[in-house]
Each structure stands twice: as C-alpha cells, then as structure tokens.
KELO-616163 format. One line per 5 residues: number of its first residue (from 1); their letters; for each residue x, y, z of N, C-alpha, C, O, CB. Coordinates in pm, 1 decimal. Atoms other than C-alpha are relative to their C-alpha. Glycine has a CB too. Example, Ala and Ser with C-alpha at 12.3 -4.5 7.8 and 13.67 -1.06 7.14 Angstrom:
// residues 2
1	AS	89.0:-119.0:0.0:1230.0:-450.0:780.0:90.0:120.0:0.0:193.6:118.1:66.5:-99.2:2.7:124.6  -82.0:-119.0:-6.0:1367.0:-106.0:714.0:-77.0:109.0:73.0:-26.1:219.8:89.9:41.4:46.2:-141.5 $
// end
This chain:
// residues 69
1	MAGDF	70.5:27.7:-123.1:10170.0:6430.5:7390.5:-113.2:-95.9:-33.5:-179.7:-83.3:-136.3:-52.9:131.0:67.0  108.7:95.1:18.6:9928.3:6144.9:7426.6:-67.1:-24.9:134.3:-5.4:-12.4:240.1:51.7:-133.0:-61.7  73.3:27.4:-122.2:9660.6:6057.3:7676.2:-136.6:-56.4:-29.9:-169.7:-86.1:-144.7:-12.7:124.9:83.3  132.7:55.0:21.7:9312.3:5931.6:7729.4:-90.5:96.5:-76.5:-195.6:55.5:-125.7:-63.2:-35.5:132.7  75.9:-98.4:77.5:9184.3:6252.7:7564.5:12.2:-21.9:-150.6:-70.3:28.6:-226.8:46.4:139.8:34.7 $
6	NDWNT	-18.5:27.0:143.2:9318.0:6128.3:7226.0:27.0:-148.3:-26.3:91.2:-183.8:-125.1:115.4:84.7:-55.4  -18.4:145.4:11.8:9313.9:5748.7:7277.1:147.7:-38.7:-8.4:182.8:-135.1:-76.3:-73.8:-52.5:-123.2  -144.1:25.5:-7.3:9690.6:5758.2:7343.6:66.1:-1.2:-138.1:161.3:-75.4:-162.1:25.6:-132.6:69.9  -54.3:-12.9:135.2:9759.0:5852.8:6980.7:119.9:94.5:3.5:103.3:214.5:25.1:-108.7:51.9:-99.6  -122.1:-81.0:-11.4:10120.2:5975.9:6974.7:17.8:98.4:-115.0:103.7:186.2:-107.3:120.5:-90.3:7.2 $
11	ASHTM	-15.6:-88.1:116.0:10075.5:6150.2:6638.4:-104.1:111.5:-6.5:-88.6:204.0:-86.3:-7.0:-81.1:-126.0  110.1:-95.6:17.3:9757.3:6351.8:6694.7:19.4:134.9:68.6:-45.2:232.0:29.2:-124.8:-60.8:50.2  -21.4:-126.0:-72.6:9883.6:6622.5:6936.1:150.0:24.4:16.2:208.9:-5.3:120.1:-70.6:-3.0:139.6  -143.6:-25.9:0.3:10237.0:6727.4:6846.8:29.2:133.1:67.9:-34.8:234.1:38.4:55.3:-0.4:-143.9  -38.4:-123.0:-68.9:10400.0:6983.1:7073.0:91.2:83.1:-90.5:156.8:30.3:-180.3:70.8:-32.0:134.9 $
16	VEDVA	-78.4:-92.9:80.5:10572.3:7290.8:6927.6:109.4:60.1:87.5:83.2:103.1:199.8:-90.2:111.5:-61.4  -112.3:-55.4:-75.9:10916.5:7409.1:7039.3:4.9:151.6:-14.0:-0.7:204.6:-124.9:132.7:-61.8:-46.9  -25.2:-143.5:-4.5:10957.0:7773.1:7142.4:147.5:15.3:36.1:184.2:14.7:153.6:-95.1:74.5:104.1  -145.0:-2.3:-19.5:11332.5:7804.4:7096.4:42.4:117.2:87.8:130.6:102.3:172.4:71.5:7.2:-134.8  -38.6:-119.1:-76.3:11352.2:8155.8:7241.5:-22.9:-18.8:149.4:54.8:31.3:230.6:-77.8:121.6:-49.1 $
21	RDVWT	30.6:22.0:-141.9:11193.4:8043.9:7569.5:49.3:-135.2:49.9:41.0:-164.0:169.3:-149.5:11.0:23.2  -49.2:133.2:-33.4:11343.7:7691.5:7561.6:-107.9:-85.8:65.4:-84.0:-151.3:166.8:120.4:10.5:92.0  111.5:81.8:-48.0:11004.2:7525.5:7614.6:-74.3:-60.4:-118.7:-64.5:-11.9:-231.5:-96.5:84.2:87.6  89.6:61.1:97.1:10766.2:7297.8:7426.4:-142.1:25.9:47.1:-169.4:16.2:166.7:28.2:-153.8:-16.6  136.1:-33.7:-39.3:10395.9:7390.4:7421.0:-102.8:-71.3:-87.4:-73.4:-117.8:-197.5:-21.0:150.5:-7.1 $
26	LTIVL	114.8:55.6:70.7:10057.4:7257.1:7316.4:-124.3:51.6:70.8:-132.2:47.8:193.6:3.6:-158.0:-3.6  126.2:-44.4:-56.8:9710.4:7401.0:7367.5:-109.7:-94.6:-46.0:-126.5:-118.2:-165.6:-31.8:146.4:-40.8  109.6:91.9:28.5:9416.8:7160.8:7388.4:-121.7:47.9:78.6:-111.6:76.2:198.0:37.7:-148.5:37.2  125.7:-33.2:-66.7:9055.2:7250.9:7467.6:-64.9:-131.2:43.2:-92.8:-217.7:-39.9:-95.8:83.4:-94.0  56.4:122.6:-55.3:8910.3:6982.8:7696.5:-125.9:30.1:80.0:-135.8:134.4:144.6:103.0:-71.6:88.0 $
31	APGRY	119.4:-9.5:-84.0:8569.9:6931.7:7856.0:40.7:-25.6:145.2:145.2:-85.7:170.0:-110.4:-101.8:-46.3  -32.5:27.7:-140.0:8562.5:6923.0:8236.8:16.5:-149.4:25.7:-55.3:-232.3:-30.2:-108.3:56.5:91.4  -25.7:139.3:-35.8:8701.4:6602.2:8384.4:146.2:-21.9:30.9:225.9:71.9:28.2:-44.0:-93.2:-111.9  -139.2:37.5:-27.4:9022.0:6419.2:8472.1:57.0:-67.9:-124.1:-7.5:-153.0:-185.2:10.2:-94.3:125.3  -66.4:54.0:118.0:9266.7:6336.4:8194.2:139.0:-49.9:37.1:217.1:21.3:100.2:8.6:106.3:-111.4 $
36	EFKFY	-133.3:55.2:-19.0:9568.8:6108.3:8210.4:79.8:22.6:-128.0:25.3:19.0:-238.3:-6.1:-151.9:36.8  -83.0:-28.8:116.5:9862.3:6183.2:7982.8:146.4:-30.0:28.7:187.2:-46.8:143.7:-16.4:145.9:-42.6  -146.1:10.0:-5.2:10232.3:6136.9:7909.7:56.6:70.7:-121.4:-13.4:94.6:-219.8:47.5:-149.0:5.0  -72.6:-53.0:115.2:10489.2:6293.7:7681.6:68.9:-116.4:-70.6:132.9:-199.4:-5.9:103.9:109.4:43.1  -68.8:102.2:78.7:10613.9:6068.7:7400.0:120.1:68.3:-63.7:104.0:148.4:-155.8:-95.1:-65.5:-109.0 $
41	VDGAQ	-121.0:-75.2:31.9:10974.0:6181.7:7352.0:85.9:-75.2:-100.9:117.4:-192.8:-82.5:80.4:28.2:127.1  -90.8:53.5:102.5:11187.7:6122.5:7042.6:-47.9:-132.1:-59.9:33.3:-213.3:-104.2:137.6:-19.4:59.0  54.8:120.5:60.4:10954.7:5848.6:6920.8:36.6:-128.3:70.3:24.5:-236.4:12.6:43.7:-8.7:-139.0  -48.5:121.2:-65.7:11085.3:5609.3:7183.2:-26.7:-7.9:150.0:-31.7:-117.9:205.1:145.0:-11.9:-22.7  8.2:1.4:-146.6:11033.3:5712.9:7546.9:-127.2:69.2:47.6:-168.9:170.7:-8.2:123.6:68.3:61.8 $
46	WWNDV	115.3:-61.0:-65.2:10729.8:5786.4:7764.0:47.3:71.2:126.4:110.7:10.3:212.6:-108.9:-106.9:33.3  -38.6:-79.3:-117.4:10784.6:6065.9:8018.5:-124.2:57.7:65.9:-218.2:99.3:-1.8:97.9:113.6:-39.4  103.6:-71.5:-74.1:10557.5:6197.2:8291.1:36.0:147.6:10.7:152.1:186.0:-2.7:-19.0:-61.2:140.3  -19.2:-141.7:-27.8:10512.4:6566.9:8353.6:47.2:11.9:145.0:-25.0:-27.3:236.6:-132.4:82.8:-25.0  -55.5:-7.7:-135.9:10733.3:6639.2:8655.9:-79.5:93.8:90.3:-66.2:87.5:212.5:144.7:45.8:-5.5 $
51	HAPKV	77.2:-96.1:-78.1:10493.4:6916.7:8765.3:-144.3:-43.5:23.4:-218.6:25.2:93.6:1.2:133.1:-68.7  139.1:45.4:-11.9:10169.6:6715.5:8743.3:-11.5:-115.0:99.2:83.8:-190.6:118.0:-54.6:-43.3:-137.1  21.0:115.4:-87.3:10020.3:6471.5:8993.8:-1.3:-128.6:-83.4:-22.1:-125.3:-204.7:-132.9:14.8:79.9  -7.1:130.8:66.9:10048.6:6100.4:8910.3:-108.8:-93.0:51.9:-154.4:-81.4:165.7:138.8:-64.3:20.8  92.4:106.5:-37.7:9807.1:5808.3:8913.2:55.0:-131.6:-55.0:121.8:-131.2:-158.4:-145.2:28.3:-53.8 $
56	PNIWG	-47.1:128.5:51.5:9882.7:5435.7:8873.5:-65.9:-31.1:-134.8:-181.1:5.1:-158.9:-29.3:-112.9:101.5  59.3:45.1:125.4:9833.3:5291.4:8525.5:-5.9:-152.6:-3.6:44.6:-219.1:86.8:80.0:54.0:-120.6  23.7:144.6:5.9:9742.5:4939.3:8412.2:126.4:-80.4:-25.8:123.5:-202.9:-14.5:-100.7:-31.0:-106.9  -125.9:69.9:27.7:10105.8:4853.8:8324.5:93.2:-1.2:120.8:208.6:-42.3:109.1:70.5:64.5:-118.2  -81.5:-0.4:-119.7:10232.0:4897.6:8680.9:83.3:124.2:18.0:162.3:132.6:112.0:88.0:-116.4:-0.6 $
61	GENSH	-72.4:-126.6:-10.1:10371.7:5245.7:8620.5:-93.4:111.1:41.8:-191.1:87.8:112.9:67.4:35.0:-132.5  82.4:-116.6:-33.3:10225.5:5592.7:8652.1:-23.8:83.8:-124.4:56.5:84.7:-217.7:66.9:85.2:110.3  30.4:-102.5:98.9:10058.3:5849.5:8430.1:-15.7:132.0:72.0:-59.6:136.5:186.9:-127.8:-34.9:-81.1  33.8:-132.4:-50.5:10044.5:6220.3:8485.4:-149.5:20.8:-19.8:-211.6:-45.3:-103.0:83.0:112.0:-71.8  140.6:-32.5:24.0:9696.6:6366.3:8518.9:-23.8:147.9:26.4:50.2:214.1:99.2:-92.6:-86.4:88.8 $
66	VDVG	45.3:-137.5:-21.9:9520.7:6700.2:8504.8:-149.9:-3.5:18.3:-220.2:-76.6:-51.5:40.1:94.3:-118.5  143.9:-14.3:-21.4:9177.2:6790.9:8639.6:-44.2:131.1:-60.6:4.4:237.3:-21.7:-36.3:-6.3:151.1  52.7:-118.6:67.3:8988.3:7034.5:8416.4:-134.9:32.3:61.7:-224.2:-52.4:65.9:-12.2:-21.8:-154.9  124.1:-39.6:-67.3:8714.7:7230.5:8593.6:-101.9:60.9:-90.4:-210.2:98.1:-45.2:29.3:94.9:107.6 $
// end
C-alpha cells in the first residue's frame, strides 16, 4: 500500500495475507487528517480500494482516500 502518508513508497508498508480469512491486512497509525492511497499489486498495477471514496489525482485518474478523525 502506498499513499501520501508514506510519500507513495511502494516498499514501506507491505500488506500481510491472512490465508484463512482470504484477506490482506495492514495496520497504520495516522494523525488526524485526510490521506490518499492506492494498493500496488504484484509490483505492476495500481488499484483503488473499492470500498473507499475517491478523489481526482494529478495524473487524471483517481485515488482512494480515508479521513482519520
């Protein structure tokens, strides 16, 4: 996972697979604010979170975002 919280570094926040539940997880402690992010999949593709709201990005696409209170 990469986003403005880690300067879009695809290597700094690796998600962990929970095979029994068939999900990938990551826990990050963030200060209050809005954070844009995407999933970097298989070292080649950027995916948005299908459950998160989207905002336009500077490349003409969209980023997912989360608001931390």
